[in-house]
Backbone as XML, in Angstrom:
<?xml version="1.0"?>
<chain id="A" units="angstrom">
  <residue number="1" name="MET">
    <atom name="N" x="52.365" y="43.174" z="53.182"/>
    <atom name="CA" x="51.132" y="42.630" z="52.630"/>
    <atom name="C" x="51.112" y="41.103" z="52.748"/>
  </residue>
  <residue number="2" name="ASN">
    <atom name="N" x="52.242" y="40.479" z="52.485"/>
    <atom name="CA" x="52.325" y="39.025" z="52.528"/>
    <atom name="C" x="51.979" y="38.485" z="53.913"/>
  </residue>
  <residue number="3" name="ILE">
    <atom name="N" x="52.476" y="39.140" z="54.954"/>
    <atom name="CA" x="52.196" y="38.673" z="56.310"/>
    <atom name="C" x="50.714" y="38.821" z="56.649"/>
  </residue>
  <residue number="4" name="LEU">
    <atom name="N" x="50.053" y="39.835" z="56.116"/>
    <atom name="CA" x="48.620" y="40.012" z="56.325"/>
    <atom name="C" x="47.847" y="38.860" z="55.684"/>
  </residue>
  <residue number="5" name="ILE">
    <atom name="N" x="48.175" y="38.519" z="54.463"/>
    <atom name="CA" x="47.499" y="37.439" z="53.750"/>
    <atom name="C" x="47.695" y="36.113" z="54.473"/>
  </residue>
  <residue number="6" name="GLU">
    <atom name="N" x="48.923" y="35.856" z="54.919"/>
    <atom name="CA" x="49.185" y="34.610" z="55.655"/>
    <atom name="C" x="48.453" y="34.601" z="56.990"/>
  </residue>
  <residue number="7" name="SER">
    <atom name="N" x="48.398" y="35.731" z="57.653"/>
    <atom name="CA" x="47.672" y="35.824" z="58.920"/>
    <atom name="C" x="46.192" y="35.536" z="58.725"/>
  </residue>
  <residue number="8" name="LEU">
    <atom name="N" x="45.610" y="36.072" z="57.657"/>
    <atom name="CA" x="44.203" y="35.799" z="57.363"/>
    <atom name="C" x="43.970" y="34.309" z="57.145"/>
  </residue>
  <residue number="9" name="GLY">
    <atom name="N" x="44.902" y="33.655" z="56.473"/>
    <atom name="CA" x="44.794" y="32.214" z="56.258"/>
    <atom name="C" x="44.824" y="31.437" z="57.566"/>
  </residue>
  <residue number="10" name="TRP">
    <atom name="N" x="45.709" y="31.816" z="58.464"/>
    <atom name="CA" x="45.795" y="31.139" z="59.763"/>
    <atom name="C" x="44.574" y="31.414" z="60.626"/>
  </residue>
  <residue number="11" name="ILE">
    <atom name="N" x="44.094" y="32.642" z="60.600"/>
    <atom name="CA" x="42.881" y="32.975" z="61.358"/>
    <atom name="C" x="41.701" y="32.172" z="60.814"/>
  </residue>
  <residue number="12" name="ALA">
    <atom name="N" x="41.605" y="32.080" z="59.493"/>
    <atom name="CA" x="40.541" y="31.293" z="58.870"/>
    <atom name="C" x="40.605" y="29.843" z="59.320"/>
  </residue>
  <residue number="13" name="SER">
    <atom name="N" x="41.799" y="29.282" z="59.352"/>
    <atom name="CA" x="41.967" y="27.891" z="59.787"/>
    <atom name="C" x="41.467" y="27.700" z="61.210"/>
  </residue>
  <residue number="14" name="VAL">
    <atom name="N" x="41.855" y="28.599" z="62.095"/>
    <atom name="CA" x="41.446" y="28.493" z="63.498"/>
    <atom name="C" x="39.928" y="28.626" z="63.626"/>
  </residue>
  <residue number="15" name="LEU">
    <atom name="N" x="39.342" y="29.577" z="62.912"/>
    <atom name="CA" x="37.895" y="29.783" z="63.000"/>
    <atom name="C" x="37.111" y="28.573" z="62.502"/>
  </residue>
  <residue number="16" name="ILE">
    <atom name="N" x="37.493" y="28.052" z="61.356"/>
    <atom name="CA" x="36.722" y="26.959" z="60.768"/>
    <atom name="C" x="36.964" y="25.641" z="61.504"/>
  </residue>
  <residue number="17" name="VAL">
    <atom name="N" x="38.209" y="25.302" z="61.736"/>
    <atom name="CA" x="38.498" y="24.040" z="62.434"/>
    <atom name="C" x="38.068" y="24.131" z="63.895"/>
  </residue>
  <residue number="18" name="GLY">
    <atom name="N" x="38.275" y="25.287" z="64.509"/>
    <atom name="CA" x="37.874" y="25.466" z="65.898"/>
    <atom name="C" x="36.375" y="25.348" z="66.085"/>
  </residue>
  <residue number="19" name="SER">
    <atom name="N" x="35.608" y="25.993" z="65.206"/>
    <atom name="CA" x="34.154" y="25.910" z="65.330"/>
    <atom name="C" x="33.669" y="24.495" z="65.038"/>
  </residue>
  <residue number="20" name="TYR">
    <atom name="N" x="34.310" y="23.815" z="64.116"/>
    <atom name="CA" x="33.950" y="22.426" z="63.823"/>
    <atom name="C" x="34.236" y="21.530" z="65.026"/>
  </residue>
  <residue number="21" name="ALA">
    <atom name="N" x="35.389" y="21.715" z="65.645"/>
    <atom name="CA" x="35.748" y="20.926" z="66.832"/>
    <atom name="C" x="34.752" y="21.167" z="67.965"/>
  </residue>
  <residue number="22" name="LEU">
    <atom name="N" x="34.386" y="22.417" z="68.165"/>
    <atom name="CA" x="33.394" y="22.731" z="69.198"/>
    <atom name="C" x="32.035" y="22.120" z="68.864"/>
  </residue>
  <residue number="23" name="ASN">
    <atom name="N" x="31.710" y="22.077" z="67.591"/>
    <atom name="CA" x="30.445" y="21.495" z="67.167"/>
    <atom name="C" x="30.412" y="19.986" z="67.407"/>
  </residue>
  <residue number="24" name="ILE">
    <atom name="N" x="31.435" y="19.274" z="66.995"/>
    <atom name="CA" x="31.383" y="17.816" z="67.143"/>
    <atom name="C" x="31.553" y="17.363" z="68.584"/>
  </residue>
  <residue number="25" name="THR">
    <atom name="N" x="32.057" y="18.240" z="69.449"/>
    <atom name="CA" x="32.141" y="17.891" z="70.867"/>
    <atom name="C" x="30.905" y="18.349" z="71.632"/>
  </residue>
  <residue number="26" name="GLY">
    <atom name="N" x="29.939" y="18.934" z="70.924"/>
    <atom name="CA" x="28.682" y="19.329" z="71.540"/>
    <atom name="C" x="28.715" y="20.665" z="72.262"/>
  </residue>
  <residue number="27" name="ARG">
    <atom name="N" x="29.764" y="21.423" z="72.097"/>
    <atom name="CA" x="29.883" y="22.714" z="72.783"/>
    <atom name="C" x="29.333" y="23.889" z="71.989"/>
  </residue>
  <residue number="28" name="LEU">
    <atom name="N" x="29.095" y="23.667" z="70.696"/>
    <atom name="CA" x="28.587" y="24.732" z="69.828"/>
    <atom name="C" x="27.686" y="24.091" z="68.784"/>
  </residue>
  <residue number="29" name="GLN">
    <atom name="N" x="26.435" y="24.479" z="68.782"/>
    <atom name="CA" x="25.476" y="23.914" z="67.839"/>
    <atom name="C" x="25.669" y="24.497" z="66.436"/>
  </residue>
  <residue number="30" name="ALA">
    <atom name="N" x="25.433" y="23.682" z="65.430"/>
    <atom name="CA" x="25.584" y="24.123" z="64.041"/>
    <atom name="C" x="24.615" y="25.260" z="63.705"/>
  </residue>
  <residue number="31" name="GLU">
    <atom name="N" x="23.515" y="25.350" z="64.426"/>
    <atom name="CA" x="22.538" y="26.412" z="64.183"/>
    <atom name="C" x="22.888" y="27.694" z="64.925"/>
  </residue>
  <residue number="32" name="SER">
    <atom name="N" x="23.915" y="27.647" z="65.762"/>
    <atom name="CA" x="24.328" y="28.805" z="66.549"/>
    <atom name="C" x="24.836" y="29.921" z="65.644"/>
  </residue>
  <residue number="33" name="LYS">
    <atom name="N" x="24.468" y="31.155" z="66.004"/>
    <atom name="CA" x="24.957" y="32.281" z="65.198"/>
    <atom name="C" x="26.484" y="32.375" z="65.258"/>
  </residue>
  <residue number="34" name="TRP">
    <atom name="N" x="27.095" y="31.963" z="66.367"/>
    <atom name="CA" x="28.559" y="32.016" z="66.493"/>
    <atom name="C" x="29.233" y="31.015" z="65.567"/>
  </residue>
  <residue number="35" name="TYR">
    <atom name="N" x="28.640" y="29.848" z="65.428"/>
    <atom name="CA" x="29.172" y="28.831" z="64.518"/>
    <atom name="C" x="29.105" y="29.331" z="63.077"/>
  </residue>
  <residue number="36" name="ILE">
    <atom name="N" x="27.947" y="29.882" z="62.733"/>
    <atom name="CA" x="27.749" y="30.366" z="61.372"/>
    <atom name="C" x="28.647" y="31.563" z="61.085"/>
  </residue>
  <residue number="37" name="LEU">
    <atom name="N" x="28.762" y="32.489" z="62.038"/>
    <atom name="CA" x="29.647" y="33.650" z="61.841"/>
    <atom name="C" x="31.105" y="33.228" z="61.701"/>
  </residue>
  <residue number="38" name="ALA">
    <atom name="N" x="31.534" y="32.251" z="62.494"/>
    <atom name="CA" x="32.910" y="31.756" z="62.372"/>
    <atom name="C" x="33.145" y="31.200" z="60.976"/>
  </residue>
  <residue number="39" name="ASN">
    <atom name="N" x="32.149" y="30.531" z="60.421"/>
    <atom name="CA" x="32.277" y="29.988" z="59.072"/>
    <atom name="C" x="32.268" y="31.078" z="58.002"/>
  </residue>
  <residue number="40" name="ILE">
    <atom name="N" x="31.460" y="32.108" z="58.201"/>
    <atom name="CA" x="31.444" y="33.216" z="57.240"/>
    <atom name="C" x="32.793" y="33.937" z="57.244"/>
  </residue>
  <residue number="41" name="ILE">
    <atom name="N" x="33.254" y="34.313" z="58.411"/>
    <atom name="CA" x="34.515" y="35.054" z="58.511"/>
    <atom name="C" x="35.681" y="34.185" z="58.063"/>
  </residue>
  <residue number="42" name="GLY">
    <atom name="N" x="35.728" y="32.950" z="58.554"/>
    <atom name="CA" x="36.806" y="32.044" z="58.162"/>
    <atom name="C" x="36.813" y="31.786" z="56.664"/>
  </residue>
  <residue number="43" name="GLY">
    <atom name="N" x="35.641" y="31.542" z="56.103"/>
    <atom name="CA" x="35.553" y="31.300" z="54.664"/>
    <atom name="C" x="35.973" y="32.513" z="53.854"/>
  </residue>
  <residue number="44" name="PHE">
    <atom name="N" x="35.544" y="33.694" z="54.293"/>
    <atom name="CA" x="35.923" y="34.931" z="53.598"/>
    <atom name="C" x="37.439" y="35.142" z="53.646"/>
  </residue>
  <residue number="45" name="PHE">
    <atom name="N" x="38.027" y="34.913" z="54.812"/>
    <atom name="CA" x="39.485" y="35.052" z="54.930"/>
    <atom name="C" x="40.209" y="34.037" z="54.041"/>
  </residue>
  <residue number="46" name="PHE">
    <atom name="N" x="39.656" y="32.814" z="53.939"/>
    <atom name="CA" x="40.248" y="31.820" z="53.042"/>
    <atom name="C" x="40.124" y="32.243" z="51.582"/>
  </residue>
  <residue number="47" name="VAL">
    <atom name="N" x="39.010" y="32.882" z="51.222"/>
    <atom name="CA" x="38.854" y="33.365" z="49.848"/>
    <atom name="C" x="39.976" y="34.349" z="49.525"/>
  </residue>
  <residue number="48" name="ILE">
    <atom name="N" x="40.244" y="35.268" z="50.419"/>
    <atom name="CA" x="41.315" y="36.246" z="50.204"/>
    <atom name="C" x="42.671" y="35.543" z="50.105"/>
  </residue>
  <residue number="49" name="ASN">
    <atom name="N" x="42.934" y="34.643" z="51.046"/>
    <atom name="CA" x="44.220" y="33.946" z="51.077"/>
    <atom name="C" x="44.432" y="33.091" z="49.821"/>
  </residue>
  <residue number="50" name="THR">
    <atom name="N" x="43.420" y="32.333" z="49.425"/>
    <atom name="CA" x="43.580" y="31.456" z="48.264"/>
    <atom name="C" x="43.632" y="32.244" z="46.956"/>
  </residue>
  <residue number="51" name="TYR">
    <atom name="N" x="42.944" y="33.371" z="46.892"/>
    <atom name="CA" x="43.046" y="34.233" z="45.710"/>
    <atom name="C" x="44.480" y="34.744" z="45.573"/>
  </residue>
  <residue number="52" name="PHE">
    <atom name="N" x="45.040" y="35.193" z="46.679"/>
    <atom name="CA" x="46.412" y="35.702" z="46.668"/>
    <atom name="C" x="47.390" y="34.637" z="46.188"/>
  </residue>
  <residue number="53" name="HIS">
    <atom name="N" x="47.145" y="33.386" z="46.587"/>
    <atom name="CA" x="48.036" y="32.280" z="46.212"/>
    <atom name="C" x="47.636" y="31.625" z="44.892"/>
  </residue>
  <residue number="54" name="GLN">
    <atom name="N" x="46.657" y="32.202" z="44.227"/>
    <atom name="CA" x="46.145" y="31.714" z="42.952"/>
    <atom name="C" x="45.691" y="30.254" z="43.034"/>
  </residue>
  <residue number="55" name="ALA">
    <atom name="N" x="45.108" y="29.891" z="44.177"/>
    <atom name="CA" x="44.543" y="28.558" z="44.382"/>
    <atom name="C" x="43.038" y="28.663" z="44.115"/>
  </residue>
  <residue number="56" name="TYR">
    <atom name="N" x="42.697" y="28.810" z="42.845"/>
    <atom name="CA" x="41.336" y="29.149" z="42.469"/>
    <atom name="C" x="40.294" y="28.077" z="42.807"/>
  </residue>
  <residue number="57" name="PRO">
    <atom name="N" x="40.593" y="26.781" z="42.672"/>
    <atom name="CA" x="39.588" y="25.798" z="43.096"/>
    <atom name="C" x="39.235" y="25.936" z="44.587"/>
  </residue>
  <residue number="58" name="SER">
    <atom name="N" x="40.223" y="26.126" z="45.415"/>
    <atom name="CA" x="39.972" y="26.322" z="46.848"/>
    <atom name="C" x="39.227" y="27.623" z="47.094"/>
  </residue>
  <residue number="59" name="MET">
    <atom name="N" x="39.541" y="28.632" z="46.315"/>
    <atom name="CA" x="38.858" y="29.912" z="46.457"/>
    <atom name="C" x="37.370" y="29.749" z="46.163"/>
  </residue>
  <residue number="60" name="VAL">
    <atom name="N" x="37.038" y="29.013" z="45.116"/>
    <atom name="CA" x="35.637" y="28.806" z="44.748"/>
    <atom name="C" x="34.909" y="28.017" z="45.841"/>
  </residue>
  <residue number="61" name="VAL">
    <atom name="N" x="35.546" y="26.965" z="46.359"/>
    <atom name="CA" x="34.935" y="26.178" z="47.434"/>
    <atom name="C" x="34.646" y="27.065" z="48.641"/>
  </residue>
  <residue number="62" name="ASN">
    <atom name="N" x="35.579" y="27.900" z="49.014"/>
    <atom name="CA" x="35.388" y="28.775" z="50.167"/>
    <atom name="C" x="34.363" y="29.859" z="49.901"/>
  </residue>
  <residue number="63" name="PHE">
    <atom name="N" x="34.285" y="30.327" z="48.690"/>
    <atom name="CA" x="33.255" y="31.296" z="48.322"/>
    <atom name="C" x="31.871" y="30.663" z="48.500"/>
  </residue>
  <residue number="64" name="ILE">
    <atom name="N" x="31.714" y="29.420" z="48.031"/>
    <atom name="CA" x="30.451" y="28.705" z="48.197"/>
    <atom name="C" x="30.168" y="28.475" z="49.680"/>
  </residue>
  <residue number="65" name="TRP">
    <atom name="N" x="31.202" y="28.158" z="50.451"/>
    <atom name="CA" x="31.080" y="27.958" z="51.907"/>
    <atom name="C" x="30.484" y="29.216" z="52.555"/>
  </residue>
  <residue number="66" name="VAL">
    <atom name="N" x="30.983" y="30.371" z="52.152"/>
    <atom name="CA" x="30.500" y="31.646" z="52.698"/>
    <atom name="C" x="29.041" y="31.880" z="52.298"/>
  </residue>
  <residue number="67" name="ILE">
    <atom name="N" x="28.704" y="31.597" z="51.058"/>
    <atom name="CA" x="27.327" y="31.784" z="50.586"/>
    <atom name="C" x="26.366" y="30.902" z="51.395"/>
  </residue>
  <residue number="68" name="ILE">
    <atom name="N" x="26.748" y="29.644" z="51.616"/>
    <atom name="CA" x="25.907" y="28.742" z="52.401"/>
    <atom name="C" x="25.703" y="29.294" z="53.807"/>
  </residue>
  <residue number="69" name="ALA">
    <atom name="N" x="26.763" y="29.771" z="54.420"/>
    <atom name="CA" x="26.659" y="30.312" z="55.782"/>
    <atom name="C" x="25.786" y="31.569" z="55.815"/>
  </residue>
  <residue number="70" name="ILE">
    <atom name="N" x="25.896" y="32.410" z="54.803"/>
    <atom name="CA" x="25.060" y="33.619" z="54.742"/>
    <atom name="C" x="23.591" y="33.230" z="54.592"/>
  </residue>
  <residue number="71" name="VAL">
    <atom name="N" x="23.310" y="32.233" z="53.777"/>
    <atom name="CA" x="21.934" y="31.756" z="53.618"/>
    <atom name="C" x="21.401" y="31.241" z="54.953"/>
  </residue>
  <residue number="72" name="MET">
    <atom name="N" x="22.227" y="30.535" z="55.707"/>
    <atom name="CA" x="21.810" y="30.029" z="57.018"/>
    <atom name="C" x="21.493" y="31.172" z="57.988"/>
  </residue>
  <residue number="73" name="ILE">
    <atom name="N" x="22.306" y="32.211" z="57.967"/>
    <atom name="CA" x="22.036" y="33.394" z="58.818"/>
    <atom name="C" x="20.709" y="34.032" z="58.410"/>
  </residue>
  <residue number="74" name="ALA">
    <atom name="N" x="20.479" y="34.155" z="57.111"/>
    <atom name="CA" x="19.237" y="34.767" z="56.619"/>
    <atom name="C" x="18.027" y="33.931" z="57.044"/>
  </residue>
  <residue number="75" name="LYS">
    <atom name="N" x="18.145" y="32.609" z="56.948"/>
    <atom name="CA" x="17.038" y="31.736" z="57.362"/>
    <atom name="C" x="16.783" y="31.849" z="58.861"/>
  </residue>
  <residue number="76" name="LYS">
    <atom name="N" x="17.858" y="31.991" z="59.615"/>
    <atom name="CA" x="17.755" y="32.073" z="61.072"/>
    <atom name="C" x="17.016" y="33.349" z="61.490"/>
  </residue>
  <residue number="77" name="LYS">
    <atom name="N" x="17.176" y="34.426" z="60.731"/>
    <atom name="CA" x="16.533" y="35.703" z="61.066"/>
    <atom name="C" x="15.040" y="35.683" z="60.781"/>
  </residue>
  <residue number="78" name="LYS">
    <atom name="N" x="14.570" y="34.772" z="59.934"/>
    <atom name="CA" x="13.132" y="34.713" z="59.577"/>
    <atom name="C" x="12.336" y="34.034" z="60.652"/>
  </residue>
</chain>
């Protein structure tokens, strides 16, 4: 179980930092569904990882991060 939680944390890091790097280099727009999905999945994985490590402030920040990304997806569909 521990290796799964740590793996989710590393995957989350790659998704969020990777999508951010692609965004600031102009390769992925912030409005792109791929950018937003990377943030939703990465944020969700961070919520799981930080909950497991009892890092509740980080968990709350990542939960809010996921909510913002979901709202962006919903707006994009309209």
